[in-house]
C-alpha positions as CSV (number, residue, x, y, z in Angstrom):
1,M,13.1,-9.4,-13.0
2,T,12.9,-10.1,-9.3
3,P,9.5,-11.6,-8.3
4,K,7.3,-9.2,-6.2
5,P,6.2,-10.5,-2.7
6,K,2.6,-11.3,-2.3
7,V,1.0,-8.7,-0.2
8,T,-1.9,-9.2,2.2
9,V,-4.6,-6.8,3.3
10,G,-3.2,-5.1,6.4
11,D,0.5,-5.2,5.4
12,V,2.4,-2.0,5.7
13,V,4.2,-1.6,2.5
14,A,6.5,0.6,0.4
15,I,5.7,0.5,-3.3
16,V,7.9,2.0,-6.1
17,F,5.8,2.4,-9.3
18,D,5.7,4.1,-12.7
19,D,3.2,7.0,-13.0
20,H,2.6,9.3,-15.8
21,S,1.5,12.9,-16.4
22,E,-0.2,14.2,-19.4
23,G,2.2,14.8,-22.3
24,E,5.2,13.6,-20.2
25,Q,7.2,10.4,-19.9
26,H,6.7,8.0,-17.0
27,I,7.8,9.3,-13.6
28,V,8.8,6.9,-10.8
29,F,7.1,7.5,-7.4
30,E,7.1,5.7,-4.0
31,V,4.1,5.4,-1.7
32,F,4.0,4.1,1.9
33,G,0.9,2.8,3.6
34,V,-1.4,0.0,4.6
35,V,-2.8,-2.4,2.0
36,L,-6.6,-1.9,2.0
37,K,-7.5,-4.2,-0.9
38,R,-5.8,-6.1,-3.6
39,D,-6.9,-7.9,-6.7
40,R,-5.3,-9.3,-9.9
41,R,-5.1,-5.8,-11.4
42,S,-4.4,-3.4,-8.6
43,V,-3.3,-2.7,-5.0
44,L,-5.1,-0.1,-2.9
45,V,-2.8,1.5,-0.3
46,G,-4.1,3.8,2.4
47,S,-2.1,6.5,4.3
48,F,-3.3,8.0,7.6
49,V,-5.2,4.8,8.4
50,Y,-6.7,4.2,11.9
51,P,-4.8,1.5,13.8
52,G,-6.8,-1.8,14.0
53,S,-9.6,-0.4,11.9
54,S,-10.8,-0.8,8.3
55,E,-12.7,2.5,8.4
56,I,-12.1,4.8,5.5
57,D,-13.2,8.4,5.8
58,E,-11.9,11.8,4.7
59,N,-8.8,11.5,6.8
60,V,-7.6,8.4,4.9
61,V,-5.7,9.0,1.7
62,V,-6.2,6.1,-0.7
63,Y,-3.8,5.3,-3.7
64,T,-4.8,2.8,-6.4
65,I,-1.6,1.4,-7.9
66,L,-1.9,-0.8,-11.0
67,R,0.1,-4.0,-10.6
68,A,1.6,-3.6,-14.1
69,A,3.1,-0.3,-13.0
70,I,4.8,-1.7,-9.9
71,Q,8.6,-1.9,-10.0
72,R,9.1,-3.0,-6.4
73,I,7.1,-3.8,-3.3
74,E,8.6,-4.1,0.2
75,I,6.6,-5.4,3.1
76,L,7.7,-3.1,6.0
77,R,5.4,-4.8,8.6
78,P,3.2,-7.8,7.9
79,A,-0.5,-7.8,8.7
80,T,0.0,-10.4,11.3
81,W,1.9,-7.9,13.4
82,A,-1.3,-5.8,14.0
83,K,-3.2,-8.9,15.1
84,S,-0.6,-10.0,17.6
85,T,0.1,-6.6,19.2
86,E,-2.2,-4.7,21.5
87,P,-2.7,-1.0,20.5
88,P,-0.7,1.5,22.7
89,S,-2.7,2.9,25.6
90,A,-3.3,6.6,25.8
């Protein structure tokens, strides 16, 4: 098994994971978003996240993915990118 990269809060990621539905076998899904939190058991990924903000409100969709269910993680944009780039002007 290929080791999974260590993700950091703020990374933009794609995660492929096993999910399940009642009475059914495991189904594979993929989610894209920003890592909001991580611990030894799970990774919280948010979609529709405000740029440069840690605010979570009704617009942010949060997914909790158990690490044991993760098949693959790809870091699409590291958290350091957001710190080194000015937000676009309106």
